[in-house]
N, C-alpha and C positions, 0 to 999 in steps of 0.2 A: 347413504348418509349425506347430510348437507355439508358442503364444504365451508370451512370457517376461515375467514380472512385473518391474516396476521396483523392487520392494521385496524385501529378503531374506525368505526363507521361515522366519519365526521364530514358533513357537507360544507363546501366552501360558502363562506358568508355567514355561517352560524357563529354564535358566541363561542362555542368550543373551538372552532377553527381559529378565531382571533386569539384565543388564549394560548394557542400553540406557537404563535409568532415569536414570542420572547424566548421560550426554551429552544426552538429551532435555530434562532440566531446564535444563541450561546453555544449550542452543540456544533454549529458550523465553524465557530472559532477553533474548536478542537481539531477539526479536519485540516485547517490551515497549519496548525502546530505540528501534527504528525507528518504532513507532507514536507514541511520545512526540515524536521529532524531527520527524516529518511534520506532526503537528498543531500543533507550536510555530510553524510558519509562519503559522498563522491569527492569532497574536499579533504576529508579526514584520511582517506586511503593513501593518496600520494604523499601527504604530510608525514604519516607514520612510516611509510615505506622509506622515505628519505632519512628520517631520524634514526631508524633501527636497521637500516641497510637490508631491507627484506627483499626476498624474491617476489615475483608477481603472485605466485601461489600463496605465499605467506601473507601478503598484503590482502588477498581476497578472503582471508579468514575474517576480516571485518564484516563482509557481506554474509559469510557463512554463519557467523555468530548471530547476526541480526535476523536473518530469515529462518534459521533453525529454531529460534525462539518462538516463532509462530506455531511451528509443529508441536513444540513441547508444552506451551502455555495456553494454547487456544481452547482446548477442551476443558481444562480446569477453570478457565475464565468463564466458559459457558455455565459450568456448575455454580460458580460464584454469582452469576447473574440470577440464577434460580433462587439462591439463598438470600441475597440482600437487595436484588432489584437492579435496574439499569442505572439509576442516578447514583446510588452509592458505589456501584462498580466503577463508574467514571471517576468518582472522587478518589477511590483507592488507586486506580490506574494512574492518575495524575501525580499523586503522592509518590508512587513507585517510580515513575519517570523522573520526578524531581530528585529522588534519591540516586538514581542512576547518573543523572547529570552532575550531581555533587561529587560522585565518585571519580569524575574526571580530574578533580583537583588533586587528591592523593595519588592518582595514577600518574599525573604529570610530575608530581614531586618525586616519586620513586624513579621516574625516567626508565620504565620497563614496559615492554609491549603487552605482556599478559594482563596486567591490571587494567589496561585500556579495554581489552576484550571482555573482562569481567564487568566493567562499567557499562559496556555496550549491551551485554546480556541482560542486566538489570533494567536498563532503559528500554530495551526491546520487549521485555516481559510486561512492563507497564503499557507499552504501545499496543501489545497484543490484547490486553484486557480492554483498552480504550476502543479498539476496533470492534471487538466482540460486542461491546455494549452500545457504542455510538452509532454504528451502521444500522442495526435494526431499530434503534430509537428514532432515527430520521425517517425510516420507513413507516413507523407507527405514529409519527407526529402529523397526522392529517389523513385525508381520504385515501383509500387504497388505489383508486384509479390514477392518482398523480404521484404515487410513491417513487417510481423510477425517476420522474422529473425532479422531485425534491432531492433524491440521493445524488443525481447527476450534478445538481446545483451545488450541493455541499462538497462533492468531490472536485468541483471547479475551484473552490477555495483551497482544497488540498493541493491541486496542481499549482495554484498561485504560490503556495508555500514552497513547493519544489523549485519553482522558477526563481524565487527570491533567494533561496538558500545558497545557490552557486555564487553569485556576486558577493553576498554577505560573508560567506565562508572564505572566499578568496581575499576579501578586504581585511577581515579581522584575524584570520589565521595564516594564510599563505603569505600575504604582504609583510606582516610583522615577522614571520619566520624568515623571509628573505633578508630582512634587515639585520636579523640576529645571526645569520649564517656566517661561519668562519670561512675565510678564503682558502684554507687548506684543510685537508682531512686530518682529524686528530689522531695521534699515534699512541700516546700513553693512555692507560686505563683512566687516570684522573682527568686527563683532557677530554677523553671520550665521554665520560660521565657528565662533565661540565657542559660539553657541547649538546648532549642529548637533553640535559636539564633545561638549558636555555631555549632549545627548540620546542620541547614539550610544554614549556610554560606558556606558550602562546595560546593554548586552548583553555587556560584557566578562566580568564575573564569572560569569553563568550559562553562557556558552559555554566559558569556561575550565574550569569544573567538569565540563561535558559532555565536553570533550576528554579530561580526565584519567580520567573514568569509562570512556570508550571504549577508551583505551589499557590500562587495568586489565583490561577485559573481553578484550582481545586476548591479554594474558598468560595469563589464566585459560583461554581456549579452547585456546591452544597447549599447555596442560598436561593437558587432558582426554584420557583414553584413548578415542579414537573408533574404532568398528569400521571395518574396511576393506571398502568396498562393492564387491561383485562381482556380475556376472550370475549367474543360478542355475545355469548350466552350468559344470562344473568347468573351470578353466584359462582362462576367457574373462573378462578384466577390463574395466572401463569405459575405463581409460586407454589411449590409443594406438590406438583403433579408428577406422577411417576412417568418418566420418559426414557425407557431403556434404549440403548443404541440400536437394537434390532428394529425398533419401531421407526427410527430415522432412516435406516438403510433400506427400508421397504419403499421409501419415497423416491421413485425413479428420477424425478426432476431435480431433487436435492442432490442425489449421488452424481448425476451428470453435471450439475452445477459445480460441485466440488472439483471434478476433473477439469471443467472449463476454466475455473479460476486458477487452478494449478498451472495449466498450460498458458493461459493469457498472461499471468504475472511473469511466468518464466520467459515468454517471448518478449514482453515489454522490457524487462530488465536485461535480457541478453542483447537486444538491439542497442539499448543505451550503453551497455558496457563495452560493446565492440565498435561503437561509432567512431571514436577518436582514431583507433588503429585503421579502421576501414576507410575513413575519409583521407587518411594520410597516404594511402596506396597511390603510387604514380598513375595508375590507370583509372582511379576514381576521382579524388579531389586534388591530389598532388599538392598537399599543404603541410606545413609544420604542425606538430601536435598542439601547440598553444593556440593556433588559429582554428584547428579542427575542434578543439574543446568548446569554442564559442558556438559552433553549430549544434552541439549537444543541447544547449539552452533552447534552440529553435525546436528541437524534437520534443522536449518537455513542454515548451510554450505552446506547441500545437495541441497537446493534450489539454492544456488549460483552456484554450480558446474553444476547442471542440466540446468541452463539457458545458460551458455556458451556452453555446449554441444548441447542444443536445438537450439541455434542460427544457428549452422552449419547444424543440422538435418533438420530444416525447409527450408533450401535452396534447399534441394533435395526432400523432401516429402511434401505432401499437409498439410496445417495447420489443417483442420477439422479432418482428420484421426489421426494425431499425438495427437491432443488435446483429442479426444475420447479415444484413446488407453492409454494415460497417466492417464486419469480419471478412466478407468476400473482398471488399475494397482493399483491406490490409494484405490479404493473400496476393492479389494482383500487383500491388505496389512492391511487395518483397520480391516477387518473381521478376518484375520489370527490372529491379535493381540488380538481381542476380545475373540476368542475361543481357545487361548493357554495361556501358562504361561512361566515364566522364560525368558531366553535370546531370544527365538523365538518371544515372545510377545513384548519384549523390542525393538529388532532391526527391527521388521516389522513396528512398529509405527514410529520409527525414520526415516525409509526409505521412508515414505510418503513424507518427505520434498523434496526428489529428484524428485518426480513426480508432486509436486506442481509447480515446476519450470516454466514450459511454460504456465501454465493455465491463469494467469491474462493477460499477453500480447497477448496471442492467442485469448482469449475471447474478449478482447478490440478491436483487429484488425478486427475480424470477425463481431463484432457488428457494426462497422463503415463502413462495406463494402458497397460501392456504394451510400453513403449518400451525397457526394459532398458538396453543400453549407450548409447542415445541420450538418456538422461535429462538430462544436463548441457546439451546444446545445445537440447533441447526446452524446458527450464526457461528458458534465455535468451530464446527466442522468446516464451514466456508472460509473462515479466517485461517484455520490451520493449513488450508490449501495454498496460502501465500508462500508456503515452503517451496513452491515451484521456482521462486526467485533464487533459491540456492542450488537447484538441480539443473534446470534447463541451460543457464549460462555456462555451467561447467561442461555439460554434454556438447554444447556448441563449440566450446574451446577444444575439446577432444576431436571433434569433427574438423575444425579449422586446421588443426595440426596435421590431419591426414589428407584433406582434399583442398585446403586453402580457405582463407577467410571469406573470399568472394562467394563461394558456393555453399559455405557452411550455413548461410541464411535459409537454406531449405528447411531447417528445423523449426524456426519461428513460423514459416509458411504453413507447415503441417499443423502447428499449434493453432494458428488462426483458422485453419480449415475445420478443426473440431469445434471451435467457438461458433462458427457459422452453422454447423449442424445443430448445436445446442439451441441457437436462436430460432432457427426455422422449424425444428422438429423435436428436440429433446427437452424443451423447457415447459411443455404442457403437463400439468399435474395429472396423474392417473386418477380415474374415478375410484374413490375409496369405498370399502365395504366394512361392515361391522367386524369382519374377521381380521382385517389388516389396518384398522383405524389407528392413527398415531396418537390419539388422545381419546378420552372417554366419550362415548356417544349417548 
């Protein structure tokens, strides 16, 4: 059977390619927005921990609620894409995210922790739908041979959002909260409620602004003239094609791509989550946590820089080889940090961010290779694998309790090792036959 590309066959320089510029720019704005919102949780976690006097495990429920939503909502989002298409799904996702952001206002008014978790779940549900629709949309907005480059460029703006979120959140939430903090711990129930209400109120204005921005983006996306994506064979559209799960699971490169994203996201989030404590160790950075937190921005900033560089690099070099090489570099840097101390250990682990850069978009693109009309459901599976961000950090925490934080980084090293295998060997689509074809032949 002839392999079918998941991307329209558009050659650079044609009128069709030019028409994709506007939609691609608009979708790229969405990448910035979800990077911003995801990293804003790193500010929200210590803020809520202080307000509600949470343990570390309780505070990490913020990340659990966020990343578990990918597992719950990704596959339904893939089915939604099948029914209403990519553009309408993006609009629905932005409206859902806006509703989740609005829910922060009543959550802050009640001054209770659980309503915040509820608002986060709604926001993350919309985020999941957005990723399921926007990632493959970027892949298909142009020629297939530059799909990885386009997605890396879009993910670069995602990283820009994560980089900006930390100072933004610190300025609008933590600084205001510091000014409203009482000098002594409240003792009575009424005083405690008043204290929590005042502290929680600092999130109202930022999340109200975010909600309005999301709704504005929904209106703008609905007005963009988006191409209608079809399979390359005339008359066979994506919508309405029977795509049972067993057909997807027969695609070896897709299944291995799901595992690779699970492990990559888990490793990236685990390193970021442990960096402050790691750099605070006397034998590593020997710095106070406030100073160590500044270095976390360098870790995420490295990912941003790497994605812009990677976008140009992938136009000249093959995606599998670049992905495999970057993953090997990440393994080496993690191992160097594990078996060294001082500045070498510190800068080697921070430098992993640079090599994280091209991994998600490259794995995503390679996982969708040749799936044609199954792209929507396959995208749902790949996005569901982001659930690794809820699992791997927890497992590394268990490991750190047993063998120490320094050597617990062996887990991310193993994760990157699998990503290297996927890049070099596991990303090649198997030759399909009429018996196992994932779509009609």
